[in-house]
N, C-alpha and C positions, 0 to 999 in steps of 0.2 A: 184238957184242951191246951196246947202250947200257942204262945203268941207267934205270929207270923215273922219269918225271917227272909232275908234276901235269898238264901239258898233254896228254901222251899218254893219261893216264887219262880226261881229259875227252873226248878224241877217240874213245877206246874206247866210252865211254858214248853218244856220238852214233851211232856205227855200230851198236851193239847195239840202241838204241832205233829207229833208222830201220828196220833189218831187221825187228824185231818189229812195227812199226807198218804195215808192208805186209800183215801177215797178220791181227792180232787184230781188225780191223774187219769182216773178212769170214769168219772162221772158222764162225760160226754159219750165215750165209747159204750158205757152201759146202757144209756138211754137209746143211742142210735142202733147198736148192734144187737143187744140182748132184749130190749124192749121194742125194737123195730119202729122207732119214731124218727121223724125227719130231724135234720141238723137244726132247723129253725125251731121245732118244738124243744130240742135240747137246750138251745140258747134261751128260750123263754124260762124253761125250768131253772137253769142256772142263774138267770137274772133275778127270779123270786128267791132263790136261795141267798144271793147277795143282798137283796132288799131286806129280807128277814134278819140277816146278820147285821145289817145296819140298824134296824129296830132293836135287836138284841144288845147292840152297843149302848143305845140311848137308854133303854129300860135298865140295863145292868148298872150304868152309872147313876141313874136316879135311886135304885135300890141300895147301891153301895153307900151313898150319902145318907139315906134314910134308915136303913136297917143295919148297916155295917157290912164288912166283907165276908164275914163268917157265914151268915145266912144266905147271902147273895150267891156265893160261891156254891153252896150245897143246892140251892134251888135251880141254878142254872145247870149244874152237873146232872141233876135229876132229870131235867128237861131233855138234855142230850141222851141220856141213857134210855129214857123212855122212847125216843125217836129211833134209836139204834135197835133196841129190842124189837120194836115194830117192824124195822127193815129186815131184821134177821129172819123173822117168820113170815113176812110178806113184802117182797121188794118187786112186786109186779105193778102193772099199771091198773088204777090210778094211785095206789098206796105210795109209790117212790116219789112222785111230785108233791105229794102232800106231806110226807115225813121229812124229806130233805130240807125244806124251809124251816121245819121246826127244829131240826138239827142245827141249821145255820144260826137260828135265834138263840139257842143255848150256848153255842160255841162263841158267838159274838159277846154275849153277856159274861162268859167266863174269861175271855181275854181282857175285857175291861176291868174285871175284878183284880186280875194279876197286876196290871199296869196301875190301877188306883191305889193298891196297897203300898206302892213304892213311896208315896208322899209321906207315909206313917212310919217309915224306917229311918230314924234320924242318925243312927250311928254309921250309915253308909253313905258314901257320895252317890247322888241320884243318877248322875251320868253313867257311873260305873255299873250301877244296878241294872239300868236300862240296857246298857251294853251287853251285860251277861245274860239278861232275858232274850236279847236278840240272837246271841250265840246259841242259847238253849233252843230257840225256835228253829235255827238252822240245823242244829244237830238232830232235832226231832224230824225235821223236813228230810234230812238225809237218810235216817233210819227208816222212816215210813216209805219213802219212794224206793228205796233199795229192796225192802221186804215186799212191797206191793206186787212187784213182778212175780216173785216166787209164790205168794198167796193166791194170785190171780191164776197162776198155772194149775194150782190144785183145784180151786173152785172159786169163781169170781165173787160169790155171795159171802165168802169168808172175810172179805175186807170190812164188812160190817161187824163181824165177830171181833176182829183185831182192833178196830176203832173202839168198840164197847169195852174191851178189856182195859185199854189205855185210860178211857173216861171213868171206869169203875175205880181204878187206882187213884185218879184224880179226886173222885169223890170221897175216898178214904182219906186222902191227905187233907181235903177241905174240912172233913169233920174233926180231925185231930190236930191238924198243924196250921190251919188258917184262921186261927183266932184273932180277934180285934186287938189292937194295942191299947194299953191303959189310957193313953192320951187321946183316944178317939173322941170325937166332938160330942158335946152334951146334947140331949134331945132338943132343948129349947133352941140353941144355936143351929141345929140342923133345920128345925122347921121354919126358923126365920129365913134361912138362905135357900131352902129346898126349892121354893117356888119362884125364886127371883128370875126374871126373864131377861135382865141385862146381860149383854155379851160385850165384854170390853174389846174395843176396836183392835188393840194389838193382838189378842188372841184370835179374832175374826180373820185378821190378815195372815196369821200363822196357818190357820186352817185353809185359807185360800192358796197360800203358798205350797202347802202339803198336797192339796188336791191337784194343783197343776203339775207337780212333780210325779204324782202317782198316775195321772192320765198318760204322761210320757212313758214311764217305766212299765206300765201295764202292757204296752206294745211288745215288750220282750216276751211275755208269756202267752201272747195270743197271735197277732198278726205277723210278727217276725218269724214265728214257727212255720206258718204257712209260706212264707217267702223262702225260707231254707228248703222246704219241700219242693216249691216251684223250680228252683234252680238246681235240683237233683241231689241235695244233702239228705242223707237217711234221717228218719225220726230218731233212731238210736243216737246218732251224733248230736242232734239237738238236745236230747235228753241229758247227755253227758255234760253239756254246758251248765246245767243247773247242779249237777253233782260237783262240778268244779266250783261253781259259786259257793256251794255250802263249805267245801274244804278250805277255800281261801279265807272265808269268814272265821272259821274255827281256828286256823293256823294264825291269822294276822290280828284277830281282835284283842288278844292280850296286849299287843303294842299300842292299840288305840286306847285301851283301858290305862295304860301307864301314862300316856300323854294327858288324857282327860282328867286323871286323878292328881298329877304333879305339875302340870303346866296350865296356868290360868289363861295364857294367850291362846292356847289350843282350842279351848271351847268357844272363843270368839270367832275363830275362822273356819272350824270344821265343817259347818253346814255350807257356807258359800264354796269352800274347796270341793266339797262333795258334789255340789251341783256342776261345778266345772268339770269334773270327772264324768258326770252324766253327759254333758255336751260333747266331751271328747269321744266318749264311746259311740255316740251317734255319728259323729264326723267320720269314724273309722268304717261305718257301714255304707256310706254313700258310694254307689257304683260297685260294691263289693260282691264278687262272685265266688271267692274262695272261702272255704270253711275256716281258714286260718284268721281271716279278718273278723269273723264272728267270734271266734275264740279270744282273740285280743280284745274285741269290744266287750265281751263278757267279764274278762279280767278288770277292765277299767270301770265297767258299770258297778262291779262288786265293791271296788275300792270306794266308789261314791256312795253306795249303799251303807257301808259300814260307818261312814261319817255322818250321813243324813238320818237314816231311819231311826236308829235308837236315840239320836240327839233331840229330835223333835219332841217326843213325849217327856224327855228329861227337862227340856227348856220350859215347856208348859207346866210341868210339875214344880219347877223351881219358881215360876212366875205367878202361881195361883195359890189361894188358900188351901190348906190341908183339908178343911171341912167341906170343901167342894171338889175334892180330888176326883170323885167318881164322874161328876158332870163334865169336867174339863178333859178328863182322859177318854171318856165316851165320845167327846167331840173330836178327838184325835182319831179314834178308831172308826167313827162314823164317816169322816172325811175320806180316810183311805179306802174303806169299803165302797163308798159312793163313786169315787174316782176309778177304782178298779172295776166296777160294774159298767160304767159308761165309756171308759177309755177304749176297750176293744171295738165297741160299736162306732165311736167317732173316727178312730183309726181306719176301720174297714170302709166307712163312707168315703174317706179322703182317698184311700187307695183306689177304689172303685171309680172315682171321678178324676183321678190323676195318676199318680205312680207312687212306688215306695220311696224314691228319692224326695219327692214333695212331702211325704209323711216325715221323713227324717228332718228335712229343713224346717218344717212347721214346728216339729218338736223342739228343735234347737232354739227357734225364736220364742217359744213358750217358756222354755227353761231361762232364757235371758231375762224375760220379763219376770219370771218368778224371783230372780236375784233382786231386782228393784223392789218388788213387794216385800221380800224378806227383810231388806235393809230398813224400810219404813216401819215394818212390824216390830223389829228389835228396838228401834228408837221409842215407838209408842209404848212398848212393855216397860222400858225404863222410866218413861214419864208417868205412866199410869201407877206404877208401884202398887200392884194389886195386893 
């Protein structure tokens, strides 16, 4: 069993993202069209999937700190494979809504393992490692969504088989390549810190900042898609926006890596600048009726994503003890999953009671507030010296 390296963590992110991307584009369609359930029921099922993914993040972080990443990765991969095998043989009702949250739980724990391991790789810059994991996730997403259409055209249930193949490879990697580092924390130190309930204010504010940005950005994958359909833009063109998103990340992320690795000032400004890109992307959508406006908005959004999304777990990793990396990385994942679960709902309520322009303006205000919270959070992290 080899000690985990940055390269195998990135490969793990590729496999997890590829497997997930076979399913998330068709989950609602599968429940509504093939299982003949209402969109409301589909929303409830997907909410529980997100909720269990949230719990998976938490439990995965606790297990990582207590048992180490090797065992935690194997256990979570086995949970995912068990759920997928169940879906392969029985994806009817009510098996699907039972097994899908189980799948979410295992995947949530697996992602937490990948992020938590980064704290134990001392020979690499953490910002660079998280940037590469982010790129790996985008590559996986691009592969999965590109192949999903072909697989569905053959037989929709084959998406479960494709996901299972990816996670089986991940399990094999976990067994042989996800070994704990020699410097992994001793049992006595683990147990001393494992049940600590104290949450440092700086980290709590970072979580709040992350939640606010994800509530806003979740609109791009939910309510904005419905808006494009309403103004006559085909679903295929909306789907291409996300293909473009992944391609931009893959092409430009090496440049972000270069600056993060060689320019100390860049790390200090990249998150605030990324939020300014988020704000600019929303401004471009106000009163927009043409597809080109949404394409430009997606390009600007992607630039912001590249600066913010991988930098947050890296900042948390650098600001917290290695022996509690599972706890704090699970907090990052949990915050993101919770915000992504409630964001579309909050946006939908706002749209139904006002308009899309009000949604965009409200989101801009929320992002401006998040910048103030992030500024305070960074000062607290320096003062706390965790």
